[in-house]
Backbone of each chain as ProteinMPNN parsed JSONL, in Angstrom:
{"seq_chain_A": "XXXXXXXXXXXXXXXXXXXXXXXXXXXXXXXXXXXXXXXXXXXXXXXXXXXXXXXXXXXXXXXXXXXXXXXXXXXXXXXXXXXXXXXXXXXXXXXXXXXXXXXXXXXXXXXXXX", "coords_chain_A": {"N_chain_A": [[88.467, 113.556, 87.035], [90.015, 111.323, 88.794], [90.404, 108.709, 89.434], [89.15, 105.437, 90.387], [86.133, 105.431, 92.06], [84.373, 104.495, 94.992], [81.376, 103.864, 96.77], [79.324, 103.211, 99.601], [82.169, 103.745, 101.84], [82.219, 102.154, 104.054], [79.963, 99.751, 105.354], [77.592, 98.71, 107.584], [75.356, 96.22, 108.306], [72.294, 94.563, 109.162], [71.765, 91.079, 109.326], [69.965, 89.665, 106.668], [69.076, 92.003, 105.573], [69.006, 94.146, 102.648], [71.641, 95.396, 100.616], [73.311, 97.964, 98.757], [75.951, 98.817, 96.625], [78.008, 101.318, 95.12], [79.932, 102.036, 92.204], [82.135, 104.155, 90.54], [83.847, 104.191, 87.651], [87.086, 104.874, 86.109], [86.777, 107.293, 83.64], [87.426, 106.811, 80.902], [87.643, 104.101, 80.775], [86.406, 101.11, 79.604], [85.889, 98.641, 80.64], [84.657, 97.159, 83.582], [85.052, 95.846, 86.755], [84.004, 93.732, 89.418], [85.129, 92.638, 92.54], [85.603, 90.465, 95.338], [87.016, 90.494, 98.544], [88.381, 88.723, 101.186], [89.776, 88.433, 104.485], [93.209, 87.816, 104.399], [93.213, 86.723, 101.908], [93.526, 86.975, 98.303], [91.957, 89.3, 96.01], [88.833, 88.115, 94.809], [87.325, 87.276, 91.803], [84.152, 88.504, 90.825], [82.266, 89.54, 88.882], [82.06, 91.043, 85.579], [81.851, 93.907, 83.403], [81.577, 94.953, 80.061], [81.376, 97.927, 78.775], [77.946, 98.468, 78.949], [77.229, 95.855, 79.061], [76.985, 92.86, 80.813], [79.341, 90.504, 81.048], [80.391, 88.224, 82.219], [79.916, 86.066, 84.994], [80.952, 85.04, 88.181], [80.892, 81.841, 89.846], [80.738, 82.4, 92.464], [78.931, 84.339, 92.685], [76.022, 84.282, 93.9], [72.42, 83.842, 93.539], [71.536, 85.856, 95.09], [73.017, 88.016, 94.621], [73.357, 90.825, 92.522], [74.343, 92.731, 89.728], [74.661, 95.813, 88.013], [75.132, 97.926, 85.187], [73.95, 100.33, 83.949], [74.19, 102.451, 82.015], [76.615, 102.143, 80.995], [78.452, 103.479, 82.452], [78.715, 104.258, 85.607], [78.471, 101.633, 88.078], [76.417, 99.349, 89.939], [76.32, 97.165, 92.725], [74.31, 94.846, 94.164], [73.328, 93.205, 97.107], [71.115, 90.906, 98.219], [69.139, 89.947, 101.046], [71.209, 89.653, 103.067], [73.903, 87.713, 104.408], [75.95, 86.511, 107.121], [78.275, 85.502, 106.085], [78.701, 87.091, 103.911], [80.173, 89.199, 104.663], [82.846, 91.188, 103.907], [85.424, 92.784, 101.925], [84.424, 94.692, 99.244], [85.502, 95.192, 96.127], [85.938, 97.399, 93.415], [87.047, 97.64, 90.097], [88.614, 99.042, 87.204], [89.472, 98.983, 83.713], [91.045, 99.536, 80.51], [89.416, 98.915, 77.352], [90.982, 97.192, 75.915], [91.796, 95.163, 77.509], [94.089, 93.857, 78.277], [95.544, 95.315, 79.91], [96.368, 96.413, 83.24], [94.268, 96.238, 86.15], [92.756, 99.084, 87.681], [92.076, 99.893, 90.913], [89.315, 100.802, 93.035], [88.813, 102.222, 96.329], [87.308, 100.48, 97.732], [84.455, 98.904, 99.348], [83.726, 98.196, 102.564], [81.982, 95.666, 103.931], [80.066, 94.75, 106.681], [78.233, 92.285, 108.12], [75.93, 91.864, 110.584]], "CA_chain_A": [[88.324, 112.111, 87.293], [91.38, 110.911, 89.107], [90.511, 107.294, 89.738], [87.916, 104.698, 90.599], [85.572, 105.773, 93.368], [83.348, 103.584, 95.494], [80.559, 104.431, 97.838], [80.038, 103.855, 100.701], [83.437, 103.118, 102.217], [81.897, 101.135, 105.05], [78.532, 99.498, 105.52], [77.233, 97.706, 108.575], [73.952, 95.916, 108.098], [71.804, 93.387, 109.878], [71.508, 89.901, 108.498], [68.649, 89.664, 106.044], [68.826, 93.271, 104.88], [69.605, 94.329, 101.32], [72.598, 96.495, 100.523], [73.724, 98.316, 97.393], [77.193, 99.568, 96.541], [78.175, 101.992, 93.838], [81.296, 102.209, 91.699], [82.336, 105.029, 89.391], [85.166, 103.849, 87.124], [87.793, 105.891, 85.336], [85.805, 107.559, 82.583], [87.748, 106.229, 79.598], [87.749, 102.639, 80.907], [85.164, 100.445, 79.229], [85.675, 97.426, 81.439], [84.47, 97.381, 85.016], [85.098, 94.566, 87.461], [83.723, 93.625, 90.848], [85.85, 91.591, 93.245], [85.381, 90.374, 96.779], [88.255, 90.1, 99.219], [88.294, 88.427, 102.609], [91.062, 88.558, 105.177], [94.227, 86.825, 104.094], [93.047, 86.228, 100.541], [93.545, 87.967, 97.254], [90.626, 89.608, 95.469], [88.184, 87.053, 94.034], [86.48, 87.822, 90.749], [82.704, 88.293, 90.921], [81.618, 89.762, 87.606], [82.593, 92.204, 84.895], [81.079, 94.551, 82.353], [82.184, 95.665, 78.938], [80.339, 98.959, 78.644], [76.792, 98.131, 79.79], [76.971, 94.417, 78.975], [77.604, 92.01, 81.83], [79.854, 89.431, 80.208], [80.727, 87.004, 82.947], [79.656, 86.029, 86.43], [81.586, 83.946, 88.898], [79.97, 81.002, 90.615], [80.611, 83.012, 93.789], [77.832, 85.287, 92.641], [74.752, 83.551, 94.033], [71.278, 84.604, 93.028], [71.271, 87.011, 95.951], [73.861, 89.097, 94.14], [73.088, 91.307, 91.176], [75.133, 93.903, 89.367], [74.18, 96.517, 86.832], [75.882, 99.089, 84.685], [72.892, 100.653, 82.979], [74.557, 103.348, 80.921], [78.014, 101.913, 80.668], [79.354, 104.34, 83.228], [78.822, 103.723, 86.956], [77.881, 100.304, 88.297], [75.957, 99.029, 91.287], [76.309, 95.766, 93.155], [73.323, 94.683, 95.223], [73.25, 91.912, 97.787], [69.832, 90.763, 98.89], [69.074, 88.993, 102.17], [72.608, 89.47, 103.432], [74.298, 86.689, 105.371], [77.215, 86.87, 107.776], [79.355, 85.12, 105.172], [78.897, 88.134, 102.896], [81.086, 90.21, 105.212], [84.073, 91.198, 103.106], [85.68, 94.031, 101.199], [83.976, 94.597, 97.858], [86.371, 96.071, 95.349], [85.612, 97.658, 92.026], [88.231, 97.993, 89.325], [88.331, 99.284, 85.795], [90.61, 98.995, 82.794], [90.662, 99.877, 79.151], [88.741, 97.855, 76.606], [91.938, 96.236, 75.369], [91.695, 93.998, 78.375], [95.355, 93.267, 78.705], [96.149, 96.192, 80.892], [96.115, 96.087, 84.633], [93.124, 96.868, 86.79], [92.908, 100.151, 88.661], [91.066, 99.618, 91.922], [88.783, 101.775, 93.97], [89.186, 101.985, 97.725], [86.517, 99.372, 98.239], [83.4, 99.049, 100.346], [83.837, 97.13, 103.562], [80.661, 95.265, 104.417], [79.977, 93.916, 107.877], [76.872, 91.805, 108.358], [75.851, 91.473, 112.012]], "C_chain_A": [[89.701, 111.529, 87.527], [91.499, 109.435, 89.38], [89.141, 106.667, 89.864], [87.386, 105.064, 91.982], [84.44, 104.817, 93.726], [82.637, 104.208, 96.68], [79.529, 103.388, 98.29], [81.379, 103.186, 100.962], [83.205, 101.972, 103.191], [80.388, 100.984, 105.122], [78.366, 98.4, 106.56], [75.742, 97.464, 108.427], [73.57, 94.68, 108.895], [71.543, 92.275, 108.875], [70.085, 89.948, 107.95], [68.301, 90.948, 105.308], [69.478, 93.256, 103.504], [70.575, 95.501, 101.361], [72.956, 96.717, 99.06], [74.972, 99.17, 97.46], [77.298, 100.192, 95.162], [79.651, 102.101, 93.485], [81.271, 103.148, 90.503], [83.74, 104.774, 88.841], [85.859, 105.066, 86.524], [87.033, 106.058, 84.023], [86.142, 106.898, 81.247], [87.893, 104.719, 79.625], [86.404, 101.993, 80.597], [84.866, 99.221, 80.082], [85.615, 97.779, 82.911], [84.319, 96.028, 85.688], [84.659, 94.735, 88.905], [84.477, 92.417, 91.393], [85.39, 91.589, 94.697], [86.681, 89.897, 97.412], [87.985, 89.881, 100.7], [89.702, 88.387, 103.184], [92.014, 87.442, 104.793], [94.142, 86.233, 102.705], [93.235, 87.354, 99.54], [92.131, 88.264, 96.791], [90.104, 88.441, 94.632], [87.213, 87.691, 93.049], [85.011, 87.489, 90.995], [82.027, 88.412, 89.562], [82.306, 90.918, 86.892], [81.682, 92.652, 83.762], [82.024, 95.091, 81.282], [81.114, 96.658, 78.522], [79.138, 98.548, 79.512], [76.508, 96.636, 79.827], [77.724, 93.66, 80.067], [78.043, 90.725, 81.14], [80.154, 88.143, 80.952], [80.376, 87.163, 84.414], [80.372, 84.837, 87.022], [80.52, 83.099, 89.585], [79.815, 81.518, 92.048], [79.379, 83.907, 93.856], [76.514, 84.517, 92.681], [73.62, 84.422, 93.542], [70.901, 85.756, 93.947], [72.06, 88.245, 95.497], [73.402, 89.521, 92.743], [73.891, 92.577, 90.938], [74.566, 94.497, 88.091], [75.169, 97.601, 86.445], [75.038, 99.673, 83.566], [73.314, 101.526, 81.81], [76.019, 103.204, 80.545], [78.965, 102.808, 81.421], [79.494, 103.758, 84.631], [78.155, 102.35, 87.025], [77.398, 100.19, 89.738], [76.017, 97.53, 91.509], [75.324, 95.678, 94.313], [73.413, 93.278, 95.801], [71.923, 91.878, 98.531], [69.937, 89.736, 100.015], [70.481, 88.647, 102.644], [72.777, 88.403, 104.513], [75.631, 87.087, 105.969], [78.404, 86.534, 106.884], [79.595, 86.122, 104.058], [79.84, 89.223, 103.39], [82.433, 90.101, 104.509], [84.306, 92.615, 102.617], [85.232, 93.799, 99.769], [84.719, 95.672, 97.068], [85.858, 96.202, 93.925], [86.908, 98.052, 91.33], [87.82, 98.27, 87.893], [89.616, 99.23, 84.998], [90.1, 99.332, 81.41], [90.068, 98.667, 78.44], [89.709, 96.821, 76.068], [92.026, 94.998, 76.225], [92.995, 93.387, 78.809], [96.069, 94.146, 79.711], [95.744, 95.784, 82.288], [94.873, 96.815, 85.126], [93.574, 98.024, 87.664], [91.756, 100.003, 89.642], [90.565, 100.878, 92.604], [89.166, 101.378, 95.385], [88.364, 100.893, 98.382], [85.407, 99.794, 99.181], [83.522, 97.877, 101.305], [82.473, 96.858, 104.155], [80.801, 94.381, 105.64], [78.522, 93.565, 108.093], [76.803, 91.262, 109.788], [74.558, 90.727, 112.301]], "O_chain_A": [[90.455, 111.273, 86.588], [92.614, 108.94, 89.547], [88.121, 107.258, 89.508], [88.125, 105.009, 92.965], [83.662, 104.395, 92.872], [83.21, 104.962, 97.466], [78.915, 102.739, 97.443], [81.685, 102.159, 100.357], [83.9, 100.957, 103.159], [79.638, 101.949, 104.973], [78.924, 97.31, 106.433], [74.954, 98.409, 108.424], [74.418, 93.862, 109.252], [71.151, 92.515, 107.733], [69.131, 90.232, 108.675], [67.356, 90.988, 104.521], [70.378, 92.461, 103.233], [70.344, 96.483, 102.067], [72.912, 95.8, 98.24], [75.054, 100.12, 98.239], [76.762, 99.681, 94.179], [80.506, 102.241, 94.36], [80.489, 102.963, 89.57], [84.726, 105.108, 89.5], [85.282, 106.151, 86.445], [86.687, 105.072, 83.372], [85.238, 106.468, 80.531], [88.23, 104.113, 78.608], [85.396, 102.286, 81.24], [83.71, 98.82, 80.222], [86.403, 98.577, 83.418], [83.553, 95.176, 85.238], [84.917, 95.764, 89.529], [84.471, 91.335, 90.806], [84.862, 92.577, 95.205], [87.358, 89.013, 96.886], [87.431, 90.745, 101.378], [90.688, 88.316, 102.45], [91.664, 86.264, 104.856], [94.914, 85.338, 102.359], [93.121, 88.531, 99.879], [91.2, 87.543, 97.15], [90.844, 87.852, 93.844], [86.391, 88.531, 93.416], [84.663, 86.356, 91.326], [81.306, 87.51, 89.136], [83.046, 91.684, 87.509], [80.866, 91.889, 83.244], [83.104, 95.607, 81.568], [80.075, 96.278, 77.983], [79.311, 98.303, 80.706], [75.623, 96.2, 80.563], [78.937, 93.803, 80.221], [77.203, 89.942, 80.696], [80.167, 87.072, 80.346], [80.517, 88.238, 84.996], [80.395, 83.755, 86.435], [79.413, 83.558, 89.865], [78.888, 81.131, 92.759], [78.857, 84.195, 94.933], [75.961, 84.148, 91.644], [73.818, 85.581, 93.177], [70.026, 86.553, 93.607], [71.798, 89.364, 95.936], [73.099, 88.682, 91.895], [74.086, 93.387, 91.844], [74.063, 93.791, 87.216], [75.929, 98.111, 87.268], [75.363, 99.533, 82.387], [72.816, 101.335, 80.7], [76.582, 104.054, 79.854], [80.145, 102.897, 81.084], [80.306, 102.857, 84.839], [77.383, 101.968, 86.145], [77.914, 100.857, 90.635], [75.794, 96.737, 90.595], [75.487, 96.358, 95.326], [73.556, 92.296, 95.073], [71.653, 92.732, 99.375], [70.718, 88.788, 99.942], [70.887, 87.485, 102.62], [71.931, 88.221, 105.389], [76.358, 87.901, 105.4], [79.428, 87.216, 106.931], [80.586, 86.017, 103.335], [80.26, 90.079, 102.611], [83.073, 89.049, 104.52], [83.505, 93.519, 102.856], [85.622, 92.81, 99.148], [84.582, 96.871, 97.31], [85.403, 95.233, 93.317], [87.76, 98.72, 91.916], [86.79, 97.781, 87.429], [90.708, 99.408, 85.536], [88.896, 99.404, 81.166], [90.216, 97.532, 78.895], [89.313, 95.689, 75.791], [92.3, 93.906, 75.726], [93.001, 92.476, 79.638], [97.083, 93.754, 80.29], [94.888, 94.921, 82.484], [94.483, 97.856, 84.598], [94.623, 97.966, 88.305], [90.592, 99.988, 89.243], [91.279, 101.872, 92.734], [89.769, 100.328, 95.608], [88.697, 100.434, 99.475], [85.419, 100.893, 99.736], [83.432, 96.716, 100.906], [81.882, 97.721, 104.803], [81.546, 93.401, 105.642], [77.676, 94.448, 108.234], [77.52, 90.329, 110.149], [74.319, 90.324, 113.439]]}, "seq_chain_B": "XXXXXXXXXXXXXXXXXXXXXXXXXXXXXXXXXXXXXXXXXXXXXXXXXXXXXXXXXXXXXXXXXXXXXXXXXXXXXXXXXXXXXXXXXXXXXXXXXXXXXXXXXXXXXX", "coords_chain_B": {"N_chain_B": [[96.762, 71.542, 88.879], [96.684, 74.597, 90.666], [95.225, 77.698, 89.554], [96.757, 79.908, 90.28], [99.394, 80.318, 92.564], [100.941, 81.313, 95.59], [103.634, 81.807, 97.884], [102.624, 82.19, 101.119], [104.01, 83.451, 103.11], [104.538, 84.871, 106.421], [107.21, 86.979, 105.22], [109.823, 88.025, 107.017], [112.113, 90.45, 107.115], [115.278, 92.156, 107.574], [115.902, 95.697, 107.328], [117.343, 96.778, 104.279], [117.861, 94.303, 103.296], [117.731, 91.778, 100.698], [114.995, 90.41, 99.057], [112.96, 87.834, 97.712], [110.066, 86.846, 95.907], [108.047, 84.194, 94.722], [105.671, 83.129, 92.239], [103.453, 80.816, 91.059], [101.81, 79.668, 88.085], [99.049, 78.298, 86.168], [98.064, 78.419, 83.545], [99.424, 77.845, 80.607], [99.465, 79.347, 78.338], [99.516, 81.937, 79.036], [100.038, 85.45, 78.81], [100.143, 87.99, 79.921], [101.165, 89.425, 82.929], [101.159, 90.541, 86.33], [102.381, 92.367, 89.147], [101.022, 93.35, 92.186], [100.756, 95.622, 94.913], [99.571, 95.627, 98.205], [98.576, 97.492, 100.855], [97.784, 97.311, 104.355], [94.346, 97.055, 104.833], [93.83, 98.592, 102.64], [93.277, 99.327, 99.1], [94.397, 97.153, 96.406], [97.321, 98.072, 94.597], [98.828, 98.694, 91.477], [102.039, 97.479, 91.049], [104.073, 96.622, 89.259], [104.241, 95.623, 85.811], [104.89, 92.437, 84.28], [107.225, 91.52, 82.064], [108.161, 89.452, 79.3], [110.858, 89.501, 78.883], [111.82, 90.212, 81.243], [111.877, 92.812, 83.7], [112.82, 95.897, 85.205], [112.48, 98.167, 87.883], [113.766, 100.557, 89.477], [114.472, 99.528, 92.666], [113.151, 97.208, 92.324], [112.658, 94.136, 90.664], [111.183, 92.241, 88.166], [110.543, 89.007, 86.956], [109.996, 86.488, 84.457], [109.458, 83.087, 84.107], [108.863, 80.993, 81.754], [109.095, 78.296, 81.139], [108.997, 76.932, 83.557], [106.749, 78.001, 84.495], [106.403, 80.266, 86.29], [106.393, 83.442, 87.947], [108.468, 86.016, 89.252], [109.363, 88.263, 91.905], [111.718, 90.533, 92.842], [113.104, 92.284, 95.475], [115.357, 94.688, 96.215], [117.62, 96.043, 98.685], [115.736, 96.546, 100.81], [113.163, 98.582, 102.231], [111.59, 100.049, 105.14], [109.134, 100.945, 104.354], [108.412, 99.199, 102.398], [106.987, 97.195, 103.501], [104.221, 95.223, 103.202], [101.521, 93.494, 101.531], [102.118, 91.424, 98.813], [100.74, 90.843, 95.754], [100.36, 88.518, 93.193], [99.309, 88.499, 89.798], [97.678, 86.75, 87.341], [96.626, 85.449, 84.119], [93.413, 83.825, 83.965], [92.383, 80.333, 83.641], [91.014, 80.312, 81.294], [91.85, 82.418, 79.931], [90.459, 84.773, 79.85], [90.033, 86.557, 81.901], [91.652, 87.982, 84.805], [93.382, 86.428, 87.515], [93.884, 86.701, 90.937], [96.566, 86.046, 93.108], [96.858, 84.67, 96.485], [98.505, 86.317, 97.875], [101.609, 87.478, 99.271], [102.955, 88.159, 102.325], [105.007, 90.747, 103.435], [107.239, 91.854, 105.857], [109.31, 94.401, 106.722], [111.881, 94.898, 108.855], [113.183, 97.152, 111.34]], "CA_chain_B": [[97.503, 72.697, 89.396], [95.85, 75.768, 90.884], [95.474, 78.765, 88.588], [97.844, 80.757, 90.784], [99.799, 80.019, 93.937], [102.023, 82.122, 96.142], [104.068, 81.53, 99.24], [101.909, 83.197, 101.909], [104.861, 84.125, 104.065], [105.162, 86.161, 106.114], [108.64, 87.154, 105.12], [110.31, 89.062, 107.936], [113.498, 90.705, 106.72], [115.801, 93.426, 108.086], [116.129, 96.76, 106.344], [118.534, 96.601, 103.456], [117.954, 92.936, 102.783], [117.133, 91.446, 99.411], [113.98, 89.378, 99.249], [112.329, 87.433, 96.447], [108.826, 86.075, 95.993], [107.664, 83.492, 93.51], [104.242, 82.903, 92.025], [103.287, 79.843, 89.98], [100.522, 79.774, 87.397], [98.733, 77.049, 85.458], [97.72, 78.634, 82.14], [100.704, 77.937, 79.894], [99.356, 80.313, 77.242], [99.444, 83.274, 79.625], [100.92, 86.46, 78.225], [100.231, 89.192, 80.752], [101.296, 89.173, 84.362], [101.375, 91.775, 87.076], [102.544, 92.362, 90.6], [100.346, 94.421, 92.902], [101.081, 95.801, 96.319], [98.4, 95.996, 98.985], [98.801, 97.847, 102.248], [96.727, 96.826, 105.241], [93.044, 97.714, 104.745], [93.787, 99.48, 101.47], [93.077, 98.6, 97.857], [95.629, 96.777, 95.689], [97.831, 99.057, 93.626], [99.771, 98.092, 90.545], [103.458, 97.714, 91.317], [104.719, 96.559, 87.955], [103.901, 94.556, 84.873], [105.97, 91.47, 84.116], [107.46, 91.29, 80.652], [108.842, 88.177, 79.062], [112.313, 89.707, 78.943], [112.152, 90.693, 82.58], [111.924, 94.262, 83.768], [113.351, 96.441, 86.455], [112.025, 99.517, 88.207], [114.448, 100.908, 90.704], [114.894, 98.387, 93.497], [112.252, 96.081, 92.049], [112.881, 93.404, 89.416], [110.204, 91.183, 87.909], [111.003, 88.075, 85.93], [109.06, 85.454, 84.034], [110.051, 81.814, 83.686], [107.757, 80.296, 81.072], [109.293, 76.845, 81.165], [108.538, 76.431, 84.85], [105.476, 78.673, 84.757], [106.332, 81.107, 87.47], [106.924, 84.798, 87.893], [109.148, 86.344, 90.499], [109.568, 89.668, 92.242], [112.9, 90.702, 93.675], [113.216, 93.615, 96.078], [116.691, 94.904, 96.763], [117.771, 97.141, 99.642], [114.36, 96.745, 101.275], [112.869, 99.701, 103.123], [110.454, 99.82, 106.033], [107.908, 101.247, 103.613], [108.08, 98.082, 101.512], [106.126, 96.27, 104.24], [102.91, 95.174, 102.544], [101.246, 92.202, 100.912], [102.389, 91.473, 97.378], [99.812, 89.962, 95.044], [100.645, 88.291, 91.78], [98.097, 88.453, 88.985], [97.925, 85.981, 86.123], [95.378, 85.141, 83.42], [92.73, 82.606, 84.406], [92.606, 79.199, 82.753], [90.333, 80.544, 80.022], [92.487, 83.564, 79.3], [89.498, 85.861, 79.68], [90.189, 87.521, 82.982], [92.825, 87.775, 85.637], [93.211, 85.804, 88.823], [94.829, 87.2, 91.929], [97.064, 85.111, 94.09], [96.467, 85.011, 97.856], [99.396, 87.344, 98.406], [102.737, 87.172, 100.158], [103.109, 89.289, 103.254], [106.388, 91.135, 103.722], [107.495, 92.822, 106.919], [110.702, 94.844, 106.774], [112.093, 95.256, 110.258], [114.302, 98.087, 111.543]], "C_chain_B": [[96.555, 73.877, 89.565], [96.206, 76.836, 89.861], [96.647, 79.642, 89.014], [98.13, 80.376, 92.237], [100.95, 80.924, 94.336], [102.405, 81.6, 97.511], [103.437, 82.594, 100.132], [102.804, 83.991, 102.85], [104.317, 83.939, 105.479], [106.681, 86.061, 105.987], [109.005, 88.314, 106.048], [111.788, 89.275, 107.646], [113.978, 92.006, 107.331], [115.91, 94.443, 106.959], [117.406, 96.497, 105.567], [118.668, 95.22, 102.855], [117.377, 92.845, 101.379], [116.168, 90.291, 99.631], [113.321, 89.08, 97.906], [111.09, 86.6, 96.718], [108.596, 85.385, 94.657], [106.158, 83.3, 93.453], [104.12, 81.939, 90.857], [101.902, 79.977, 89.367], [100.306, 78.54, 86.542], [98.476, 77.236, 83.966], [98.993, 78.871, 81.329], [100.667, 78.944, 78.751], [99.357, 81.754, 77.737], [100.471, 84.205, 79.016], [101.156, 87.641, 79.155], [100.238, 88.818, 82.218], [101.563, 90.494, 85.071], [101.705, 91.442, 88.523], [101.829, 93.585, 91.156], [100.87, 94.456, 94.331], [99.794, 96.2, 97.025], [98.806, 96.272, 100.419], [97.572, 97.441, 103.059], [95.474, 97.699, 105.107], [92.968, 98.759, 103.628], [93.533, 98.64, 100.219], [94.408, 98.186, 97.241], [96.021, 97.877, 94.707], [98.891, 98.39, 92.759], [101.196, 98.482, 90.907], [104.224, 97.7, 89.998], [104.147, 95.435, 87.109], [105.113, 93.639, 84.765], [106.108, 91.173, 82.637], [108.291, 90.026, 80.463], [110.354, 88.309, 79.155], [112.764, 90.114, 80.336], [112.184, 92.209, 82.586], [112.274, 94.698, 85.175], [112.813, 97.85, 86.648], [112.642, 99.868, 89.544], [114.922, 99.671, 91.452], [114.108, 97.111, 93.202], [112.567, 95.456, 90.693], [111.847, 92.295, 89.306], [110.726, 90.301, 86.797], [109.939, 87.019, 85.673], [109.849, 84.225, 83.613], [108.936, 80.973, 83.076], [107.897, 78.785, 81.19], [108.747, 76.245, 82.459], [107.244, 77.094, 85.307], [105.46, 79.364, 86.116], [106.849, 82.497, 87.141], [107.537, 85.098, 89.251], [109.233, 87.856, 90.657], [110.732, 89.731, 93.207], [112.92, 92.135, 94.182], [114.601, 93.729, 96.699], [116.664, 96.054, 97.757], [116.405, 97.51, 100.241], [114.261, 97.852, 102.324], [111.701, 99.333, 104.027], [109.142, 99.99, 105.283], [107.541, 100.166, 102.598], [107.172, 97.062, 102.204], [104.713, 96.352, 103.685], [102.667, 93.721, 102.141], [101.422, 92.356, 99.405], [101.565, 90.397, 96.675], [100.29, 89.75, 93.618], [99.331, 88.093, 91.043], [98.435, 87.774, 87.67], [96.599, 85.767, 85.417], [94.733, 83.877, 83.981], [92.898, 81.511, 83.348], [91.928, 79.359, 81.391], [90.932, 81.728, 79.273], [91.583, 84.76, 79.131], [89.693, 86.959, 80.712], [91.425, 87.173, 83.792], [92.45, 87.16, 86.975], [94.287, 86.346, 89.745], [95.292, 86.057, 92.819], [96.655, 85.539, 95.483], [97.366, 86.053, 98.501], [100.493, 86.785, 99.287], [102.977, 88.382, 101.032], [104.585, 89.512, 103.566], [106.406, 92.138, 104.868], [108.98, 93.135, 106.912], [110.92, 95.445, 108.149], [113.277, 96.207, 110.416], [115.501, 97.405, 112.185]], "O_chain_B": [[95.715, 74.128, 88.701], [97.33, 76.885, 89.361], [97.441, 80.067, 88.175], [97.214, 80.144, 93.026], [101.816, 81.255, 93.526], [101.58, 81.014, 98.213], [103.683, 83.783, 99.931], [102.425, 85.059, 103.332], [103.674, 82.921, 105.732], [107.327, 85.186, 106.565], [108.54, 89.44, 105.869], [112.614, 88.397, 107.898], [113.162, 92.891, 107.589], [115.998, 94.084, 105.785], [118.412, 96.054, 106.12], [119.513, 94.999, 101.987], [116.634, 93.72, 100.935], [116.491, 89.316, 100.31], [113.15, 89.971, 97.074], [111.06, 85.768, 97.625], [108.912, 85.927, 93.598], [105.469, 83.308, 94.473], [104.633, 82.216, 89.773], [100.943, 80.352, 90.042], [101.252, 77.821, 86.224], [98.654, 76.294, 83.195], [99.567, 79.959, 81.361], [101.714, 79.352, 78.248], [99.214, 82.685, 76.945], [101.608, 83.82, 78.742], [102.242, 88.22, 79.172], [99.435, 88.009, 82.684], [102.114, 91.432, 84.496], [101.351, 90.383, 89.04], [102.003, 94.702, 90.668], [101.354, 93.46, 94.869], [99.019, 97.009, 96.513], [99.316, 95.392, 101.113], [96.479, 97.256, 102.522], [95.537, 98.92, 105.249], [92.153, 99.68, 103.671], [93.565, 97.41, 100.264], [95.437, 98.8, 97.522], [95.175, 98.516, 94.081], [99.73, 97.63, 93.241], [101.516, 99.662, 91.051], [104.933, 98.65, 89.668], [103.64, 94.438, 87.621], [106.227, 94.024, 85.119], [105.19, 90.627, 82.026], [109.023, 89.601, 81.356], [111.05, 87.344, 79.47], [113.951, 90.333, 80.574], [112.49, 92.824, 81.564], [112.062, 93.995, 86.163], [112.705, 98.625, 85.698], [112.115, 99.525, 90.603], [115.686, 98.867, 90.918], [114.384, 96.058, 93.777], [112.724, 96.162, 89.697], [111.659, 91.509, 90.235], [111.285, 90.788, 85.814], [109.113, 86.702, 86.529], [110.804, 84.328, 82.844], [108.167, 80.327, 83.787], [106.898, 78.079, 81.326], [108.118, 75.187, 82.451], [106.715, 76.782, 86.374], [104.619, 79.082, 86.97], [107.622, 82.7, 86.205], [107.166, 84.505, 90.264], [109.184, 88.613, 89.687], [110.737, 89.074, 94.248], [112.771, 93.082, 93.409], [114.964, 92.963, 97.591], [115.803, 96.931, 97.687], [115.986, 98.666, 100.175], [115.138, 98.027, 103.169], [110.925, 98.427, 103.724], [108.168, 99.282, 105.536], [106.465, 100.22, 102.002], [106.647, 96.161, 101.551], [104.088, 97.412, 103.696], [103.498, 92.844, 102.379], [100.928, 93.311, 98.806], [101.682, 89.207, 96.968], [100.593, 90.715, 92.916], [98.361, 87.581, 91.604], [99.366, 88.176, 86.972], [95.546, 85.889, 86.042], [95.431, 82.963, 84.421], [93.486, 81.742, 82.291], [92.233, 78.626, 80.45], [90.57, 82.005, 78.13], [91.89, 85.668, 78.359], [89.535, 88.143, 80.417], [92.138, 86.211, 83.506], [91.348, 87.353, 87.487], [95.456, 86.435, 89.372], [94.498, 85.209, 93.227], [96.157, 86.649, 95.664], [97.033, 86.607, 99.549], [100.328, 85.763, 99.954], [103.178, 89.492, 100.54], [105.31, 88.581, 103.915], [105.685, 93.136, 104.853], [109.812, 92.243, 107.076], [110.23, 96.381, 108.552], [114.27, 96.08, 109.699], [116.523, 98.048, 112.423]]}, "name": "protein", "num_of_chains": 2, "seq": "XXXXXXXXXXXXXXXXXXXXXXXXXXXXXXXXXXXXXXXXXXXXXXXXXXXXXXXXXXXXXXXXXXXXXXXXXXXXXXXXXXXXXXXXXXXXXXXXXXXXXXXXXXXXXXXXXXXXXXXXXXXXXXXXXXXXXXXXXXXXXXXXXXXXXXXXXXXXXXXXXXXXXXXXXXXXXXXXXXXXXXXXXXXXXXXXXXXXXXXXXXXXXXXXXXXXXXXXXXXXXXXX"}
């Protein structure tokens, strides 16, 4: 386990379709974060998990977005009824439970909604 | 005041130049700060943490000014490979999570 892995790397979907992304964090990291990044901006926080518990959601996370981390290991982010405005890079990051350390990011999933 | 602000740049500097970026933050109780580097179409990668006493890693120096609530990153003897976007990371206003700045783009020119 050398880092955070995300799948798929790229996803092109038609407007209105549902998409699901997966993130496998560094195994000893209890905290897992989802961010969204658009061109020219820094990553924007979406939600995070401490083990399997989802502790916070950003207001950016509309009801079309849902995230799970059922066993406290990998996580999925689902977007239902995708819109063109959902096109972005979706980044997953993990860190230790202490919470003061820095995030280690995965390579991201680039979503294009056409 | 916004949680975090950065000069968007771009900064275009010749090789060998010294360049500095600042990042202001609003949470006066903040303790942990970081600088990340992001190459085009890649994920952010941790460059260095920012300690209250300031810290140096080779050509890179990070400093914290609590009174004025900003952190800085100084790059000396810049290389072509330093061309990237530099993101500052500070605690959010609730101190629960981190907020990324919009990034400062640096281009080092031959």
